[in-house]
A tleap script that builds the chain and sets N, CA, C and O, in Angstrom:
source leaprc.protein.ff14SB
mol = sequence {
  NMET LEU THR ILE ASP ALA SER GLU LEU ASN
  GLN LEU ARG ALA ASP LEU GLY ILE ALA GLY
  TYR LYS ALA THR ARG ALA ALA GLN VAL VAL
  ILE ARG LYS THR ALA ALA ASP ILE ALA ALA
  GLU ALA LYS ARG LEU ALA PRO VAL ASP THR
  GLY MET LEU ARG ALA SER ILE GLY TYR ASP
  VAL SER ALA SER GLY LEU VAL ALA ILE ILE
  GLY PRO THR VAL SER TYR GLY ALA PHE VAL
  GLU PHE GLY THR ARG ARG MET ALA PRO HIE
  ALA TYR MET GLY PRO ALA LEU ASP ARG CYS
  THR PRO ALA TYR VAL SER ALA MET ALA GLN
  ILE GLY CLEU
}
set mol.1.N position { 1.310 -0.831 -0.034 }
set mol.1.CA position { 0.025 -0.503 0.179 }
set mol.1.C position { 0.988 0.920 -0.259 }
set mol.1.O position { 2.200 0.720 -0.342 }
set mol.2.N position { 0.472 2.349 -0.541 }
set mol.2.CA position { 1.240 3.137 -0.905 }
set mol.2.C position { 0.525 4.640 -0.344 }
set mol.2.O position { -0.483 4.926 -0.990 }
set mol.3.N position { 0.828 5.469 0.566 }
set mol.3.CA position { 0.299 6.638 0.961 }
set mol.3.C position { 0.949 8.007 0.667 }
set mol.3.O position { 2.112 8.255 0.987 }
set mol.4.N position { 0.089 8.937 0.002 }
set mol.4.CA position { 0.546 10.310 -0.137 }
set mol.4.C position { 0.050 11.114 0.521 }
set mol.4.O position { -1.071 11.532 0.233 }
set mol.5.N position { 0.801 11.613 1.700 }
set mol.5.CA position { 0.500 12.775 2.135 }
set mol.5.C position { 1.030 14.402 1.115 }
set mol.5.O position { 2.123 14.922 0.888 }
set mol.6.N position { -0.470 14.761 0.716 }
set mol.6.CA position { -0.181 16.081 0.359 }
set mol.6.C position { -0.759 17.495 1.112 }
set mol.6.O position { -1.244 18.538 0.674 }
set mol.7.N position { -0.459 16.989 2.450 }
set mol.7.CA position { -0.793 18.798 3.114 }
set mol.7.C position { -0.215 19.419 2.858 }
set mol.7.O position { -0.499 20.615 2.791 }
set mol.8.N position { 1.337 18.734 2.475 }
set mol.8.CA position { 2.553 20.369 2.731 }
set mol.8.C position { 2.273 21.184 0.661 }
set mol.8.O position { 2.782 22.238 0.281 }
set mol.9.N position { 1.453 20.344 -0.127 }
set mol.9.CA position { 0.932 20.949 -1.103 }
set mol.9.C position { 0.094 21.464 -1.149 }
set mol.9.O position { -0.055 21.979 -2.258 }
set mol.10.N position { -0.882 21.711 -0.287 }
set mol.10.CA position { -1.931 22.598 -0.186 }
set mol.10.C position { -1.077 23.619 0.778 }
set mol.10.O position { -1.140 24.746 0.285 }
set mol.11.N position { -0.853 23.615 1.126 }
set mol.11.CA position { 0.209 24.624 1.963 }
set mol.11.C position { 1.002 25.675 1.206 }
set mol.11.O position { 1.199 26.809 1.643 }
set mol.12.N position { 1.580 25.077 -0.321 }
set mol.12.CA position { 2.362 25.532 -1.251 }
set mol.12.C position { 1.178 26.222 -1.963 }
set mol.12.O position { 1.018 27.442 -1.941 }
set mol.13.N position { 0.600 25.607 -2.411 }
set mol.13.CA position { -1.116 26.541 -3.105 }
set mol.13.C position { -1.130 27.649 -2.306 }
set mol.13.O position { -0.860 28.717 -2.856 }
set mol.14.N position { -1.452 27.648 -0.801 }
set mol.14.CA position { -2.246 28.286 -0.539 }
set mol.14.C position { -0.743 29.747 -0.071 }
set mol.14.O position { -0.894 30.786 0.573 }
set mol.15.N position { 0.337 29.280 -0.619 }
set mol.15.CA position { 1.583 30.163 -0.284 }
set mol.15.C position { 1.852 31.652 -1.581 }
set mol.15.O position { 1.973 32.862 -1.774 }
set mol.16.N position { 1.799 30.172 -2.171 }
set mol.16.CA position { 1.889 30.704 -3.963 }
set mol.16.C position { 1.022 31.787 -3.845 }
set mol.16.O position { 1.577 32.886 -3.869 }
set mol.17.N position { -0.621 31.771 -3.682 }
set mol.17.CA position { -1.503 32.368 -3.826 }
set mol.17.C position { -1.164 33.870 -2.707 }
set mol.17.O position { -1.290 34.931 -3.318 }
set mol.18.N position { -0.881 33.975 -1.631 }
set mol.18.CA position { -0.483 34.969 -1.329 }
set mol.18.C position { 0.649 35.900 -2.001 }
set mol.18.O position { 0.556 37.103 -2.247 }
set mol.19.N position { 1.833 34.972 -2.255 }
set mol.19.CA position { 2.469 35.487 -2.729 }
set mol.19.C position { 2.486 36.237 -4.016 }
set mol.19.O position { 3.435 36.951 -4.341 }
set mol.20.N position { 1.062 36.003 -4.987 }
set mol.20.CA position { 0.509 36.318 -5.998 }
set mol.20.C position { 0.442 37.902 -5.897 }
set mol.20.O position { 0.867 38.852 -6.553 }
set mol.21.N position { -0.484 37.661 -4.470 }
set mol.21.CA position { -1.355 38.752 -4.474 }
set mol.21.C position { -0.102 39.658 -3.953 }
set mol.21.O position { 0.079 40.618 -4.701 }
set mol.22.N position { 0.567 39.611 -3.146 }
set mol.22.CA position { 2.128 40.417 -2.640 }
set mol.22.C position { 2.500 41.303 -3.693 }
set mol.22.O position { 2.166 42.480 -3.835 }
set mol.23.N position { 3.184 40.644 -4.365 }
set mol.23.CA position { 3.614 40.850 -5.955 }
set mol.23.C position { 2.685 41.764 -6.288 }
set mol.23.O position { 2.736 42.705 -5.496 }
set mol.24.N position { 1.687 41.928 -7.286 }
set mol.24.CA position { 0.714 42.244 -7.369 }
set mol.24.C position { 0.828 43.696 -6.589 }
set mol.24.O position { 1.456 44.642 -7.065 }
set mol.25.N position { 0.173 43.738 -5.400 }
set mol.25.CA position { -0.047 45.201 -4.482 }
set mol.25.C position { 1.844 45.701 -4.603 }
set mol.25.O position { 2.120 46.822 -5.032 }
set mol.26.N position { 2.608 45.034 -4.310 }
set mol.26.CA position { 4.584 46.280 -4.446 }
set mol.26.C position { 3.853 46.507 -5.799 }
set mol.26.O position { 3.581 47.700 -5.936 }
set mol.27.N position { 3.498 45.822 -6.720 }
set mol.27.CA position { 4.426 46.256 -8.434 }
set mol.27.C position { 3.098 47.740 -8.392 }
set mol.27.O position { 3.489 48.882 -8.635 }
set mol.28.N position { 1.460 47.436 -8.028 }
set mol.28.CA position { 0.994 48.593 -8.100 }
set mol.28.C position { 1.481 50.146 -7.325 }
set mol.28.O position { 1.150 51.272 -7.694 }
set mol.29.N position { 2.482 49.724 -5.995 }
set mol.29.CA position { 2.779 50.712 -5.608 }
set mol.29.C position { 4.014 51.290 -6.503 }
set mol.29.O position { 4.141 52.460 -6.863 }
set mol.30.N position { 4.559 50.617 -6.675 }
set mol.30.CA position { 5.819 51.200 -7.657 }
set mol.30.C position { 5.416 51.633 -8.975 }
set mol.30.O position { 6.095 52.357 -9.702 }
set mol.31.N position { 3.831 50.969 -9.357 }
set mol.31.CA position { 3.617 52.042 -10.918 }
set mol.31.C position { 2.975 53.314 -10.094 }
set mol.31.O position { 3.210 54.359 -10.700 }
set mol.32.N position { 2.575 53.422 -9.445 }
set mol.32.CA position { 2.028 54.814 -8.586 }
set mol.32.C position { 2.853 55.953 -8.447 }
set mol.32.O position { 2.659 57.123 -8.778 }
set mol.33.N position { 4.290 55.117 -7.622 }
set mol.33.CA position { 4.932 56.384 -7.643 }
set mol.33.C position { 6.161 56.640 -8.710 }
set mol.33.O position { 6.987 57.518 -8.463 }
set mol.34.N position { 6.257 55.797 -9.972 }
set mol.34.CA position { 7.438 55.696 -11.026 }
set mol.34.C position { 6.231 57.055 -11.900 }
set mol.34.O position { 6.714 58.027 -12.480 }
set mol.35.N position { 4.995 56.863 -11.823 }
set mol.35.CA position { 3.511 58.081 -12.928 }
set mol.35.C position { 4.303 59.021 -11.347 }
set mol.35.O position { 5.488 59.086 -11.673 }
set mol.36.N position { 4.197 59.584 -10.178 }
set mol.36.CA position { 4.664 60.203 -10.334 }
set mol.36.C position { 5.730 61.094 -10.068 }
set mol.36.O position { 5.863 62.293 -9.824 }
set mol.37.N position { 6.346 60.229 -10.183 }
set mol.37.CA position { 8.282 60.511 -10.421 }
set mol.37.C position { 8.139 61.218 -11.882 }
set mol.37.O position { 8.741 62.262 -12.133 }
set mol.38.N position { 7.380 60.632 -12.731 }
set mol.38.CA position { 7.520 60.816 -14.040 }
set mol.38.C position { 6.898 62.278 -14.520 }
set mol.38.O position { 7.503 63.133 -15.166 }
set mol.39.N position { 5.633 62.337 -14.073 }
set mol.39.CA position { 4.923 63.666 -14.134 }
set mol.39.C position { 5.871 64.444 -13.300 }
set mol.39.O position { 6.405 65.342 -13.952 }
set mol.40.N position { 6.109 64.403 -12.512 }
set mol.40.CA position { 7.071 65.368 -11.193 }
set mol.40.C position { 8.518 66.257 -12.019 }
set mol.40.O position { 8.917 67.408 -11.838 }
set mol.41.N position { 8.950 65.351 -12.793 }
set mol.41.CA position { 10.461 65.178 -13.870 }
set mol.41.C position { 9.712 65.980 -15.283 }
set mol.41.O position { 10.164 67.015 -15.771 }
set mol.42.N position { 8.655 65.350 -15.724 }
set mol.42.CA position { 8.157 66.036 -16.913 }
set mol.42.C position { 7.685 67.633 -16.549 }
set mol.42.O position { 7.649 68.343 -17.553 }
set mol.43.N position { 7.354 68.244 -15.402 }
set mol.43.CA position { 6.867 69.499 -15.444 }
set mol.43.C position { 8.181 69.940 -14.774 }
set mol.43.O position { 8.292 71.156 -14.924 }
set mol.44.N position { 9.029 69.518 -14.218 }
set mol.44.CA position { 10.366 70.053 -14.111 }
set mol.44.C position { 11.348 70.509 -15.857 }
set mol.44.O position { 12.294 71.266 -16.073 }
set mol.45.N position { 10.804 69.917 -16.456 }
set mol.45.CA position { 11.618 69.862 -17.788 }
set mol.45.C position { 10.559 70.777 -18.911 }
set mol.45.O position { 11.224 71.406 -19.734 }
set mol.46.N position { 9.520 70.887 -19.014 }
set mol.46.CA position { 8.430 71.620 -19.492 }
set mol.46.C position { 8.836 72.871 -19.576 }
set mol.46.O position { 9.076 73.510 -18.551 }
set mol.47.N position { 8.947 73.306 -20.579 }
set mol.47.CA position { 8.886 75.321 -21.229 }
set mol.47.C position { 7.787 75.634 -20.405 }
set mol.47.O position { 6.777 75.004 -20.094 }
set mol.48.N position { 8.215 76.753 -20.126 }
set mol.48.CA position { 7.236 77.785 -19.436 }
set mol.48.C position { 6.983 78.720 -20.728 }
set mol.48.O position { 7.902 79.102 -21.454 }
set mol.49.N position { 6.129 78.921 -20.852 }
set mol.49.CA position { 5.223 80.667 -21.206 }
set mol.49.C position { 4.224 81.122 -20.371 }
set mol.49.O position { 4.427 82.099 -19.650 }
set mol.50.N position { 3.205 80.558 -20.378 }
set mol.50.CA position { 2.144 80.675 -19.634 }
set mol.50.C position { 2.100 79.832 -18.624 }
set mol.50.O position { 1.504 80.312 -17.660 }
set mol.51.N position { 2.669 78.301 -18.396 }
set mol.51.CA position { 2.827 77.740 -17.162 }
set mol.51.C position { 1.567 76.801 -17.574 }
set mol.51.O position { 1.285 75.906 -16.778 }
set mol.52.N position { 0.914 76.911 -18.561 }
set mol.52.CA position { -0.458 75.979 -18.244 }
set mol.52.C position { -0.395 74.552 -18.926 }
set mol.52.O position { -1.215 73.643 -18.793 }
set mol.53.N position { 1.128 74.562 -19.930 }
set mol.53.CA position { 1.069 73.259 -19.893 }
set mol.53.C position { 2.131 72.289 -18.738 }
set mol.53.O position { 1.957 71.082 -18.905 }
set mol.54.N position { 2.955 72.561 -17.859 }
set mol.54.CA position { 3.023 72.960 -16.781 }
set mol.54.C position { 2.388 72.340 -16.097 }
set mol.54.O position { 2.624 71.168 -15.801 }
set mol.55.N position { 1.241 73.159 -15.619 }
set mol.55.CA position { 0.028 72.454 -14.725 }
set mol.55.C position { -0.990 71.704 -15.375 }
set mol.55.O position { -2.070 71.546 -14.806 }
set mol.56.N position { -0.797 71.275 -16.381 }
set mol.56.CA position { -1.433 70.568 -16.887 }
set mol.56.C position { -0.933 68.757 -16.530 }
set mol.56.O position { -1.735 67.824 -16.493 }
set mol.57.N position { 0.188 68.674 -16.362 }
set mol.57.CA position { 1.167 67.514 -16.764 }
set mol.57.C position { 0.503 66.767 -15.121 }
set mol.57.O position { 0.316 67.267 -14.012 }
set mol.58.N position { 0.340 65.656 -15.565 }
set mol.58.CA position { -0.445 64.597 -13.812 }
set mol.58.C position { -0.289 63.028 -14.343 }
set mol.58.O position { 0.643 62.636 -15.046 }
set mol.59.N position { -1.174 62.373 -13.957 }
set mol.59.CA position { -1.083 60.852 -13.861 }
set mol.59.C position { -2.567 60.474 -13.837 }
set mol.59.O position { -3.386 61.316 -13.468 }
set mol.60.N position { -3.012 59.059 -14.271 }
set mol.60.CA position { -3.949 58.612 -13.991 }
set mol.60.C position { -3.282 57.002 -13.498 }
set mol.60.O position { -2.321 56.520 -14.097 }
set mol.61.N position { -3.787 56.476 -12.631 }
set mol.61.CA position { -3.851 54.914 -12.758 }
set mol.61.C position { -5.114 54.273 -12.744 }
set mol.61.O position { -6.079 54.727 -12.130 }
set mol.62.N position { -5.132 52.963 -13.575 }
set mol.62.CA position { -6.399 52.511 -13.772 }
set mol.62.C position { -6.398 51.853 -12.583 }
set mol.62.O position { -5.459 51.652 -11.813 }
set mol.63.N position { -7.906 51.435 -12.482 }
set mol.63.CA position { -8.657 50.322 -11.079 }
set mol.63.C position { -7.809 49.219 -10.698 }
set mol.63.O position { -7.670 48.627 -9.628 }
set mol.64.N position { -7.225 49.074 -11.940 }
set mol.64.CA position { -6.179 47.657 -11.386 }
set mol.64.C position { -4.785 48.022 -10.990 }
set mol.64.O position { -3.978 47.234 -10.497 }
set mol.65.N position { -4.581 49.235 -11.238 }
set mol.65.CA position { -3.362 49.970 -10.243 }
set mol.65.C position { -2.268 49.436 -11.314 }
set mol.65.O position { -1.215 50.053 -11.148 }
set mol.66.N position { -2.195 48.598 -12.234 }
set mol.66.CA position { -1.034 48.135 -13.052 }
set mol.66.C position { -1.176 49.019 -14.046 }
set mol.66.O position { -0.492 48.572 -14.966 }
set mol.67.N position { -1.724 50.114 -14.413 }
set mol.67.CA position { -1.767 50.725 -15.957 }
set mol.67.C position { -1.840 52.262 -15.378 }
set mol.67.O position { -2.860 52.704 -14.849 }
set mol.68.N position { -0.384 53.177 -15.576 }
set mol.68.CA position { -0.797 54.674 -15.932 }
set mol.68.C position { -0.673 55.211 -16.714 }
set mol.68.O position { 0.327 54.884 -17.354 }
set mol.69.N position { -1.428 56.297 -17.254 }
set mol.69.CA position { -1.173 57.160 -18.220 }
set mol.69.C position { -0.733 58.525 -17.928 }
set mol.69.O position { -1.453 59.036 -17.070 }
set mol.70.N position { 0.171 59.263 -18.333 }
set mol.70.CA position { 1.460 60.265 -17.766 }
set mol.70.C position { 1.461 61.266 -18.755 }
set mol.70.O position { 2.187 61.106 -19.736 }
set mol.71.N position { 0.601 62.506 -18.630 }
set mol.71.CA position { 0.905 63.841 -19.701 }
set mol.71.C position { -0.054 64.667 -19.264 }
set mol.71.O position { -0.917 64.630 -18.387 }
set mol.72.N position { 0.384 65.590 -20.268 }
set mol.72.CA position { -0.469 66.373 -20.127 }
set mol.72.C position { -1.567 66.982 -20.606 }
set mol.72.O position { -1.347 67.045 -21.815 }
set mol.73.N position { -3.006 67.649 -20.317 }
set mol.73.CA position { -4.061 67.485 -20.925 }
set mol.73.C position { -4.736 68.697 -21.929 }
set mol.73.O position { -5.829 68.808 -22.484 }
set mol.74.N position { -3.345 69.659 -21.859 }
set mol.74.CA position { -3.559 70.921 -22.731 }
set mol.74.C position { -3.554 70.252 -24.225 }
set mol.74.O position { -2.931 69.192 -24.289 }
set mol.75.N position { -4.086 70.661 -25.291 }
set mol.75.CA position { -4.166 70.270 -26.539 }
set mol.75.C position { -2.759 70.418 -27.268 }
set mol.75.O position { -2.482 69.784 -28.286 }
set mol.76.N position { -1.821 71.398 -26.595 }
set mol.76.CA position { -0.774 71.684 -27.601 }
set mol.76.C position { 0.270 70.464 -27.163 }
set mol.76.O position { 1.084 70.041 -27.983 }
set mol.77.N position { 0.191 69.933 -25.826 }
set mol.77.CA position { 1.370 69.176 -25.550 }
set mol.77.C position { 2.175 68.756 -26.418 }
set mol.77.O position { 3.314 69.225 -26.418 }
set mol.78.N position { 1.713 67.537 -27.606 }
set mol.78.CA position { 2.280 66.484 -28.094 }
set mol.78.C position { 3.361 67.308 -29.359 }
set mol.78.O position { 4.369 66.914 -29.946 }
set mol.79.N position { 2.535 68.682 -29.414 }
set mol.79.CA position { 3.400 70.214 -30.671 }
set mol.79.C position { 4.463 70.278 -29.602 }
set mol.79.O position { 5.486 69.789 -30.083 }
set mol.80.N position { 4.622 70.591 -28.607 }
set mol.80.CA position { 5.918 70.924 -27.924 }
set mol.80.C position { 7.158 69.860 -28.045 }
set mol.80.O position { 8.321 69.995 -28.426 }
set mol.81.N position { 6.410 68.749 -27.559 }
set mol.81.CA position { 6.980 67.567 -27.464 }
set mol.81.C position { 7.444 66.970 -28.615 }
set mol.81.O position { 8.547 66.484 -28.364 }
set mol.82.N position { 7.072 66.744 -29.949 }
set mol.82.CA position { 7.572 66.482 -31.149 }
set mol.82.C position { 7.298 67.520 -32.038 }
set mol.82.O position { 7.261 67.312 -33.251 }
set mol.83.N position { 7.100 68.634 -31.542 }
set mol.83.CA position { 7.868 69.789 -32.478 }
set mol.83.C position { 6.463 70.014 -33.865 }
set mol.83.O position { 5.456 69.326 -34.034 }
set mol.84.N position { 6.845 70.976 -34.482 }
set mol.84.CA position { 5.687 71.044 -35.737 }
set mol.84.C position { 6.525 71.371 -36.925 }
set mol.84.O position { 7.621 71.748 -36.512 }
set mol.85.N position { 6.463 71.387 -38.431 }
set mol.85.CA position { 7.002 72.149 -39.288 }
set mol.85.C position { 7.728 73.530 -39.070 }
set mol.85.O position { 8.850 73.950 -39.354 }
set mol.86.N position { 6.845 73.954 -38.573 }
set mol.86.CA position { 7.214 75.474 -38.095 }
set mol.86.C position { 8.174 75.644 -36.408 }
set mol.86.O position { 8.823 76.664 -36.179 }
set mol.87.N position { 8.101 74.590 -35.491 }
set mol.87.CA position { 8.671 75.046 -34.438 }
set mol.87.C position { 9.194 73.334 -33.753 }
set mol.87.O position { 8.516 72.359 -33.429 }
set mol.88.N position { 10.553 73.563 -33.747 }
set mol.88.CA position { 11.297 72.729 -32.935 }
set mol.88.C position { 10.795 72.160 -31.889 }
set mol.88.O position { 10.117 72.836 -31.117 }
set mol.89.N position { 11.059 70.603 -31.615 }
set mol.89.CA position { 10.702 70.261 -31.003 }
set mol.89.C position { 11.538 70.232 -29.181 }
set mol.89.O position { 12.697 70.393 -28.800 }
set mol.90.N position { 10.275 69.954 -28.494 }
set mol.90.CA position { 11.264 70.466 -26.763 }
set mol.90.C position { 10.567 69.450 -26.263 }
set mol.90.O position { 9.377 69.491 -25.951 }
set mol.91.N position { 11.611 68.125 -26.145 }
set mol.91.CA position { 11.254 66.851 -25.615 }
set mol.91.C position { 10.951 67.120 -24.065 }
set mol.91.O position { 11.988 67.474 -23.505 }
set mol.92.N position { 9.816 67.060 -23.168 }
set mol.92.CA position { 9.762 67.107 -21.509 }
set mol.92.C position { 9.596 65.749 -20.868 }
set mol.92.O position { 10.210 65.299 -19.900 }
set mol.93.N position { 8.221 64.925 -21.919 }
set mol.93.CA position { 7.912 64.061 -21.699 }
set mol.93.C position { 8.889 62.432 -21.798 }
set mol.93.O position { 9.053 61.524 -20.983 }
set mol.94.N position { 9.352 62.643 -23.136 }
set mol.94.CA position { 10.648 61.277 -23.625 }
set mol.94.C position { 11.559 61.741 -21.968 }
set mol.94.O position { 11.279 61.176 -20.911 }
set mol.95.N position { 12.214 62.416 -22.037 }
set mol.95.CA position { 13.415 62.510 -21.194 }
set mol.95.C position { 13.157 62.196 -19.917 }
set mol.95.O position { 13.976 61.644 -19.183 }
set mol.96.N position { 11.839 62.579 -19.534 }
set mol.96.CA position { 11.284 62.189 -18.115 }
set mol.96.C position { 11.255 60.721 -17.821 }
set mol.96.O position { 11.570 60.289 -16.712 }
set mol.97.N position { 10.840 59.881 -18.909 }
set mol.97.CA position { 10.282 58.889 -18.732 }
set mol.97.C position { 11.777 58.242 -18.824 }
set mol.97.O position { 11.956 57.396 -17.948 }
set mol.98.N position { 12.901 58.454 -19.701 }
set mol.98.CA position { 14.155 58.196 -19.645 }
set mol.98.C position { 14.970 58.040 -17.991 }
set mol.98.O position { 15.682 57.198 -17.445 }
set mol.99.N position { 14.470 59.178 -17.681 }
set mol.99.CA position { 14.967 59.382 -16.438 }
set mol.99.C position { 14.478 58.360 -15.057 }
set mol.99.O position { 15.179 57.857 -14.179 }
set mol.100.N position { 13.213 58.308 -15.246 }
set mol.100.CA position { 12.613 57.689 -14.274 }
set mol.100.C position { 12.780 56.073 -14.583 }
set mol.100.O position { 12.876 55.313 -13.619 }
set mol.101.N position { 12.808 55.646 -15.685 }
set mol.101.CA position { 12.938 54.101 -16.007 }
set mol.101.C position { 13.932 53.515 -15.465 }
set mol.101.O position { 13.436 52.404 -15.280 }
set mol.102.N position { 15.299 53.433 -14.953 }
set mol.102.CA position { 16.010 52.879 -14.352 }
set mol.102.C position { 15.199 52.575 -12.919 }
set mol.102.O position { 14.830 51.401 -12.970 }
set mol.103.N position { 14.830 53.126 -11.798 }
set mol.103.CA position { 14.651 52.971 -10.854 }
set mol.103.C position { 13.072 51.769 -10.921 }
set mol.103.O position { 12.736 50.814 -10.221 }
set mol.104.N position { 12.417 52.485 -12.189 }
set mol.104.CA position { 11.023 51.548 -12.347 }
set mol.104.C position { 11.567 50.042 -12.156 }
set mol.104.O position { 11.333 49.239 -11.253 }
set mol.105.N position { 12.392 49.924 -13.336 }
set mol.105.CA position { 13.129 48.451 -13.749 }
set mol.105.C position { 13.680 48.123 -12.551 }
set mol.105.O position { 13.148 47.024 -12.399 }
set mol.106.N position { 14.427 48.295 -11.495 }
set mol.106.CA position { 15.325 48.305 -10.441 }
set mol.106.C position { 14.170 47.566 -9.380 }
set mol.106.O position { 14.345 46.410 -8.994 }
set mol.107.N position { 13.281 48.170 -9.070 }
set mol.107.CA position { 11.862 48.062 -8.105 }
set mol.107.C position { 11.025 46.751 -8.695 }
set mol.107.O position { 10.447 46.033 -7.879 }
set mol.108.N position { 10.986 46.564 -9.545 }
set mol.108.CA position { 10.741 45.797 -10.520 }
set mol.108.C position { 10.951 44.489 -10.286 }
set mol.108.O position { 10.267 43.478 -10.126 }
set mol.109.N position { 12.220 44.824 -10.311 }
set mol.109.CA position { 13.154 43.282 -10.247 }
set mol.109.C position { 13.581 42.846 -8.753 }
set mol.109.O position { 13.969 41.706 -8.498 }
set mol.110.N position { 13.459 43.944 -7.727 }
set mol.110.CA position { 13.543 43.701 -6.290 }
set mol.110.C position { 11.841 42.620 -6.291 }
set mol.110.O position { 11.726 41.616 -5.588 }
set mol.111.N position { 10.930 43.041 -7.045 }
set mol.111.CA position { 9.538 42.453 -6.810 }
set mol.111.C position { 9.790 40.883 -7.017 }
set mol.111.O position { 9.534 39.912 -6.305 }
set mol.112.N position { 10.208 40.977 -7.887 }
set mol.112.CA position { 10.500 39.490 -9.145 }
set mol.112.C position { 9.697 39.846 -10.543 }
set mol.112.O position { 9.525 38.976 -11.397 }
set mol.113.N position { 9.308 40.949 -10.674 }
set mol.113.CA position { 8.443 40.999 -11.841 }
set mol.113.C position { 9.303 40.924 -13.226 }
set mol.113.O position { 8.726 40.955 -14.313 }
savepdb mol mol.pdb
quit
């Protein structure tokens, strides 16, 4: 007769479920902080004429907490970033993203994602 004790497998299943929840919660924190950091850096880098562009830069985090949308709300924000045929670009979002990406990657690596 062969007897198999699966009690440890049940505990492993429970532990893995908790680990997944904790990793998701940690990722949500990292995403929210990174979004705030990118928005702050973009505000610092944005050119100022009237201040409307800078004031309009912000971020939104999805209900899941795993997606962030960062950028200006003024209609001309993309024209400043990428330029037009009459105006040279003055990038502020791209450089802000570039400066904040290493910290994001490092934090996600610590979580194991």
